[in-house]
Structures are given as C-alpha cells and as structure tokens.
C-alpha positions in Angstrom: 15.6 79.8 0.6 13.7 79.3 -2.4 16.3 77.9 -5.0 17.5 75.3 -2.6 14.3 74.1 -2.2 13.7 74.3 -6.1 17.3 72.6 -6.2 15.7 69.9 -3.9 12.5 69.5 -5.8 14.6 69.0 -9.1 16.8 66.5 -7.4 14.1 64.5 -6.4 12.0 64.6 -10.0 15.4 63.6 -11.3 15.4 60.4 -8.8 12.0 59.4 -9.8 12.7 59.8 -13.4 15.9 57.5 -13.0 13.7 55.0 -11.1 11.5 54.4 -13.1 13.2 54.1 -16.3 14.9 51.8 -14.4 12.4 49.8 -13.3 11.3 49.9 -17.2 14.4 48.1 -18.2 14.2 45.5 -15.7 10.9 44.3 -16.9 12.2 44.5 -20.1 15.2 42.6 -19.5 13.4 39.7 -17.7 10.7 39.7 -20.4 13.1 39.1 -22.7 15.0 36.4 -20.5 11.8 34.3 -20.0 11.2 34.4 -24.0 14.6 32.9 -24.6 13.7 30.0 -22.4 13.1 26.7 -24.1 9.5 26.2 -24.5 9.8 22.6 -23.1 7.1 21.2 -20.5 10.7 19.9 -18.6 10.8 23.5 -17.3 7.4 24.0 -15.5 5.2 21.3 -13.8 2.3 21.8 -13.1 1.1 20.8 -9.5 -1.0 17.8 -9.7 -4.0 16.9 -7.3 -1.9 14.5 -5.3 0.8 17.5 -4.6 -1.8 19.7 -4.3 -3.6 17.5 -1.6 -0.3 16.5 -0.2 1.0 20.2 0.3 -2.4 20.8 1.8 -2.7 17.5 4.4 1.0 19.4 5.6 -0.6 22.6 6.1 -3.4 21.1 8.2 -0.9 18.9 10.1 1.6 22.0 10.5 -1.6 24.2 12.1 -3.2 21.4 14.5 0.7 21.0 15.8 0.7 24.7 16.5 -2.4 24.7 18.0 -1.6 21.1 20.3 1.6 22.9 20.9 -0.6 26.2 22.4 -2.6 23.8 24.4 -0.2 21.6 25.9 1.4 24.8 27.3 -2.0 26.0 28.8 -3.1 22.5 30.2 0.7 22.2 31.8 0.2 25.5 33.7 -3.8 24.2 34.6 -3.6 20.5 34.9 -7.0 20.7 36.6 -8.7 22.5 34.2 -10.9 20.4 32.4 -11.4 22.7 29.1 -7.9 22.8 28.3 -7.3 18.7 29.1 -10.3 17.8 27.2 -9.5 20.9 24.2 -6.0 19.0 24.1 -7.3 15.5 24.3 -9.2 15.8 21.6 -6.6 17.5 19.2 -4.5 14.2 20.4 -7.2 11.9 19.1 -6.8 13.8 15.6 -3.3 13.7 15.7 -3.7 9.8 15.9 -5.5 9.5 13.0 -3.3 10.3 10.8 0.3 9.6 13.0 1.6 7.2 15.9 -2.0 6.3 16.6 -0.8 4.6 20.4 1.2 7.0 21.5 -1.8 10.0 20.6 -4.4 7.9 22.2 -1.8 7.2 25.4 -1.2 11.0 25.6 -5.3 11.5 25.3 -6.1 9.2 27.9 -3.2 10.5 30.2 -4.1 14.3 29.5 -8.0 13.4 31.3 -6.0 11.1 34.0 -7.8 13.2 36.7 -11.4 12.4 35.6 -10.9 8.9 34.4 -11.9 7.1 37.2 -14.8 9.1 37.7 -18.2 7.5 37.6 -20.2 10.7 36.1 -17.4 12.5 34.8 -17.8 16.1 32.9 -19.6 15.3 29.5 -16.8 16.6 27.3 -14.6 13.7 29.3 -17.3 11.0 29.2 -17.7 11.4 24.9 -13.3 11.6 24.6 -13.0 8.4 27.4 -15.9 6.4 25.3 -14.3 7.2 22.1 -10.9 6.0 23.6 -12.3 2.6 25.2 -13.5 2.1 21.8 -10.2 2.9 20.3 -8.7 0.5 22.5 -11.4 -2.5 21.7 -12.4 -2.1 25.3 -16.4 -2.7 24.4 -17.8 -3.2 27.2 -16.6 0.0 29.0 -17.0 2.1 25.9 -20.9 0.7 25.7 -21.3 2.1 29.4 -20.1 5.5 28.7 -22.1 5.7 25.0 -25.7 4.7 27.2 -24.8 7.1 30.2 -23.9 10.0 27.4 -27.4 9.5 25.7 -28.9 9.4 28.8 -27.3 12.9 30.6 -27.5 14.0 26.8 -30.4 13.2 25.6 -30.0 15.3 21.9 -26.3 14.1 21.4 -26.3 12.1 18.1 -23.1 11.0 17.7 -23.5 9.4 21.4 -26.5 7.8 19.9 -25.1 6.5 16.7 -22.1 5.5 18.1 -23.4 3.7 20.5 -25.9 1.4 17.6 -22.5 1.0 15.8 -20.9 -0.4 18.6 -23.9 -2.8 19.7 -23.7 -4.0 15.8 -20.4 -5.1 16.0 -21.0 -7.0 19.3 -23.7 -8.8 17.4 -26.4 -7.3 19.4 -28.4 -6.2 16.5 -31.9 -6.2 18.6 -30.2 -3.8 21.0 -28.5 -1.2 17.9 -31.8 -1.3 16.1 -33.4 0.1 19.2 -30.6 2.9 19.5 -31.2 3.7 15.7 -35.0 4.3 16.1 -34.0 6.7 19.2 -32.6 9.2 16.6 -36.5 9.6 15.5 -37.0 10.9 18.8 -34.8 13.6 17.8 -36.4 14.4 14.2 -33.5 12.7 12.8 -35.5 10.0 10.0 -32.2 10.1 7.6 -29.6 9.4 10.3 -31.9 6.6 11.9 -32.3 5.2 8.6 -28.5 4.8 7.6 -28.0 3.5 11.1 -31.0 0.3 10.5 -29.3 0.1 7.2 -26.1 -0.6 8.2 -27.4 -3.2 10.6 -29.7 -4.9 8.2 -27.4 -5.2 5.6 -25.6 -8.4 7.9 -28.9 -9.4 8.8 -30.3 -11.0 5.1 -31.2 -7.3 4.3 -28.3 -6.5 2.0 -29.6 -5.2 -1.4 -32.4 -3.5 0.3 -30.0 -1.9 2.4 -27.7 -1.1 -0.3 -30.3 0.4 -2.5 -31.8 2.5 0.0 -28.3 4.4 1.0 -27.9 4.5 -2.7 -31.3 6.8 -2.9 -30.4 8.7 0.6 -26.8 9.3 -1.0 -27.9 11.2 -3.6 -29.2 14.2 -1.7 -25.8 14.6 0.9 -23.3 17.0 0.2 -20.1 16.3 -1.2 -18.1 17.3 1.7 -20.7 15.8 4.5 -19.3 13.5 7.1 -22.3 11.0 6.4 -21.8 11.1 2.9 -18.3 9.6 3.7 -19.5 7.0 6.4 -22.5 6.0 3.9 -20.1 5.4 1.3 -17.8 3.2 3.3 -20.9 1.6 4.3 -22.0 0.7 0.8 -18.3 -0.2 -0.7 -18.8 -3.3 2.4 -22.0 -3.8 1.3 -21.3 -4.7 -2.5 -18.4 -6.7 -1.6 -20.1 -9.2 0.5 -22.5 -9.0 -2.3 -19.9 -10.1 -5.1 -20.1 -6.8 -7.0 -16.6 -6.3 -6.7 -16.6 -3.4 -9.0 -19.0 -1.2 -7.2 -17.2 -1.8 -4.1 -13.7 -0.7 -5.8 -16.0 2.5 -6.8 -16.8 3.2 -3.3 -13.9 2.5 -1.3 -12.0 5.0 -3.9 -14.6 7.5 -3.5 -14.0 7.5 0.6 -10.3 7.3 0.6 -10.2 10.5 -1.3 -12.2 12.3 0.7 -10.9 10.7 4.6 -7.1 10.3 3.7 -6.4 9.6 7.3 -8.9 7.0 8.1 -6.9 3.7 9.1 -9.5 1.4 9.0 -10.7 2.3 5.6 -7.2 1.9 4.3 -7.4 -1.9 6.5 -11.1 -2.7 4.4 -8.9 -1.8 1.0 -6.5 -3.6 1.6 -8.1 -6.9 3.0 -10.4 -5.9 -0.5 -7.2 -6.1 -2.6 -6.0 -9.3 -1.2 -9.0 -11.0 -1.4 -9.0 -10.2 -5.0 -5.2 -11.2 -5.5 -4.0 -8.0 -6.4 -1.2 -7.6 -4.2 0.6 -5.8 -6.5 -2.1 -3.0 -6.4 -2.2 -3.1 -2.4 1.5 -2.0 -2.4 1.3 0.8 -5.5 -1.8 2.2 -3.5 -0.1 1.3 0.2 3.4 2.3 -0.9 4.9 3.5 2.4 5.0 1.7 5.4 2.1 2.8 8.2 2.3 3.2 11.5 -0.9 1.4 12.0 -0.3 -2.4 12.8 -3.2 -4.0 10.7 -2.1 -2.1 7.9 1.3 -3.0 8.0 0.2 -6.6 8.4 -1.8 -6.3 5.2 1.6 -4.5 3.5 4.0 -7.5 5.0 1.5 -10.2 3.6 1.4 -8.9 0.1 5.0 -8.2 -0.4 5.2 -12.3 0.6 2.9 -13.1 -2.1 4.8 -11.4 -5.1 8.0 -13.1 -3.0 9.8 -9.5 -3.4 12.3 -9.7 -0.9 13.1 -6.1 -0.2 9.6 -5.4 0.0 9.2 -7.9 2.7 12.8 -6.2 4.5 10.6 -2.9 4.1 7.7 -3.5 5.8 8.7 -6.6 8.0 10.9 -4.6 9.5 8.5 -1.8 10.5 6.2 -5.0 11.8 8.8 -5.7 14.2 9.4 -2.5 15.7 6.0 -2.0 15.9 4.8 -4.9 17.5 7.5 -6.4 18.6 6.0 -10.1 16.9 6.5 -12.5 17.0 7.8 -12.9 21.2 4.3 -10.9 22.0 2.0 -12.9 24.0 -1.6 -11.6 24.5 -3.6 -12.3 27.9 -7.1 -13.1 27.6 -8.5 -9.9 29.3 -6.4 -7.3 26.8 -8.6 -5.5 24.3 -9.4 -7.7 21.2 -8.0 -5.8 18.8 -4.7 -7.2 19.4 -6.2 -10.4 18.9 -7.1 -9.9 15.4 -4.1 -9.1 14.6 -2.2 -11.7 16.1 -4.7 -13.7 14.7 -3.7 -12.3 11.2 -0.2 -12.2 11.7 0.1 -15.9 13.0 -2.6 -17.0 10.1 -1.0 -15.1 7.1 2.5 -14.2 8.2 3.8 -16.9 10.7 2.1 -19.6 9.2 1.2 -21.4 12.9 -3.1 -22.1 12.3 -3.3 -23.3 16.1 -2.5 -20.0 17.2 -4.3 -18.1 14.8 -7.4 -20.0 15.6 -6.3 -19.1 19.4 -6.5 -15.4 18.7 -9.4 -15.9 16.0 -11.6 -16.9 19.2 -10.5 -14.6 21.3 -11.2 -11.7 18.9 -14.9 -13.3 18.1 -16.2 -13.5 21.7 -16.0 -9.3 21.5 -16.4 -8.4 17.9 -18.8 -10.1 15.3 -18.2 -8.0 11.9 -17.8 -10.2 8.7 -14.3 -10.0 8.6 -13.4 -11.4 12.3 -16.1 -14.4 10.9 -13.6 -14.7 8.0 -10.7 -14.7 9.9 -12.0 -17.2 12.6 -13.2 -19.8 9.7 -10.1 -19.5 7.8 -8.1 -20.2 11.1 -10.7 -22.7 11.4 -10.8 -24.4 8.5 -6.8 -24.9 8.3 -6.8 -27.0 11.6 -10.0 -28.5 11.2 -11.6 -27.6 14.0 -15.5 -29.1 13.8 -16.8 -26.8 16.9 -15.5 -23.6 15.3 -17.0 -24.2 11.8 -20.5 -25.1 14.2 -20.2 -21.7 15.6 -19.5 -20.1 12.2 -22.5 -22.3 10.4 -25.1 -21.3 13.6 -24.1 -17.7 13.4 -24.7 -17.3 9.6 -28.2 -19.2 10.0 -29.1 -17.0 12.5 -28.2 -13.6 10.9 -28.8 -14.7 7.2 -25.7 -12.9 6.9 -25.1 -12.5 3.1 -21.3 -12.8 1.8 -19.8 -14.2 -1.3 -16.4 -14.4 0.5 -17.4 -16.9 3.1 -19.6 -19.0 1.2 -16.4 -19.1 -1.4 -14.6 -20.0 1.6 -17.0 -22.7 3.0 -17.8 -24.5 -0.6 -13.8 -24.8 -1.2 -13.6 -26.6 1.9 -16.1 -29.2 1.8 -14.8 -30.0 -1.9 -11.3 -31.2 0.1 
C-alpha cells in the first residue's frame, strides 16, 4: 500500500512542478509581448474626468432603475401600502430629474392616487404632493401643502424653506421673509440667512446679499447640497449685477456638482444667449434634452447661427415633445406651459402678440427676473403700454437691480 501512495505523491509533486513552470513561462511571454508593443499614447487612453463622471452617472442610473423596479413589484402587490407608494414616488421624482421629466412626474402622481385628494394625507404623501404641485407650477396648491406640512411637522426644514422660496417666486416677499425667519426657531441661523439673502437680492440689496452668501459659502463642505444652492443663487445675483465672468464661474461650479438639474441648465442657457454666445450653448448642451424649456433654447441658438442641420436636429425633438405650434393653452393650466409658449412665440415662431398673451399669463403667477424679462421683450415688440407700466411699477416697488432689464429698457426708449 505504501508504494502506490509514494507514486501518487511523486506524481502530484511533478504536476505542481510543471504547473509552476508553465505559469512562469506564461508570465515571461506576456511580459515580452507587452515590451514589444510600440510605446504610443494611442494604445492607452487614460480615463478623462468627463468619462469617469459619465460612468458614475450610468452606474447611479442603473442602481436607481433596479431599486425602482423592486419597489414597483412591491407596490403592485400592495397598492394600499403607503410606505411602498411613497418610496416608489420618491424614486420616480429622482428619475424625473434625469430623464423624461413629465412621464416620471406623472407616474409619481399616479402612485399616490389613493391619498392624493385627502385633506390631511400622511406626511410623506403631503411632502411629495407639495413638490409635485410645485413642479407642475400649481403654486396655490403647493403653497397650501407646504404650509400644512410646516404646521404638522414644525421641525421640517425642507417644508419651511420650500414655502419661503415659493412665496418669493410668487412675489409675496413679506410672507417669504417671515417664512425664512421661522427657521430661526429651529436654531437654523445659516439656513435662515441664506433664505433671506435670496429674497433681499431682488429687493434692492443685491450687492449686500451676494457678499453675505460669499462669506457663508466658505464654511460649507464641497458636497453640501446647500453649497450648490448658494452657488446657483450667487450666479443669478452676479448676472443681474452685470458681473458676467463671476456669474459664469458660479454656473460652471454648480453644474459640475448637479448634472441633472434642469432649472440650472436653462438659466445657464439663458445666460449664454444674453451674452450672444449661441455656439457655446450648443457646445455645452450638445444633445437634445427632454426638458422643453432647454430644448427651446437649443432651437433658438441653432437659429441664431443659422445652422440648418442643428435646427432640424433640435426642432424635430421639440415638435415631438410639445406638439408645437398646434398646442393651445387654457388659462387654468399651469404657468410653466405659459412661460414655454411665450418663449416659443417670441423667439422661434416670431409672433409677438401670442408671446405677450402667454407672458401675461405667466406673470400672473410667477415673478422672477426671467419672467419680467420675458414680459418686457413681448411688450416692447407689441408696444403694449399697459404691460410696460406694470413692469415699471414692479421695478419701483421692489427696487429690483437687473442690468439686462435696464439695457432692454434703455434700448426701447432710444427707438
């Protein structure tokens, strides 16, 4: 019995010897092959920052889609489970910020259908409903929900801050400042200051607000969501003050940090168009986006440079997205659509009377600087004195500082 065992041992050692020899030779051959390759940079392409970022975004999107599918399965099995429904709706909202905004916002709303019309829905549903109302520019309903959420959940910072910003959009600055100050009750001095600075920047204190935000920015972590919001606000203030290089620097900083924020992309696109840089816009946003407001800017830029290929590329997507110019608007529909149609008729279809109609509808519910500029340009092209008086009265009432607005007005008076 000992001899066969000894033979098996020798055979095993021989196999190990030959296996080791084979591996050594293999490594040597591979090494020689690598050494014989031409030392050219064309053979090895290092990962650029953009490619790494794109891969990270794709990975993030795949993870989000996988978790969404799991929640969809759970929700379909238990449609009355509010936890599953709100978690799924939150995932749809995240998807809406990246792709197919209208579809995913619609799906989020449908997911919450069982609780949508309740006067006092669960808190998670109430928060999502407020967000969805605001995303659809149904500001009265959104404001009521943010107020209810602040009352039922007094320590909810998002509810108080969102309420203040919505009141600012509506031009109700007194109520907005009050909401900002309510954050002090929660020991949120920095957040309250950020909130108040945003509002005061459109009430005659743009320089002071910018300086204050700049000081606060220094203490914020680089990945802080409030840092991104602060940079975006500073970019808009710098634009209104005419500090265009500074504004562009802020826009680029925040867009690098929040790649999926459609609102910021639209504001930066407007900035580039105001600077008469349509080529830069199309270079920055080179693919047709799902967001209709950004698509409009892409079509506008392509028309400014009279590039037929680019016009066809973006115009076809816009037509599919909005079914323009055959789409009409009732007065009770969300003002987001009014702003989009005003821009379309002003810059694409060149029908200033139609543009003015929708710009007025838009101004009834939202009163940011971009809304005032839209109304002004339409009023100037149609020589509408009443609309121009409304604009002048608003400027006097708010002491708004906006060099773009002032430039438009000065050119009009010189005609």
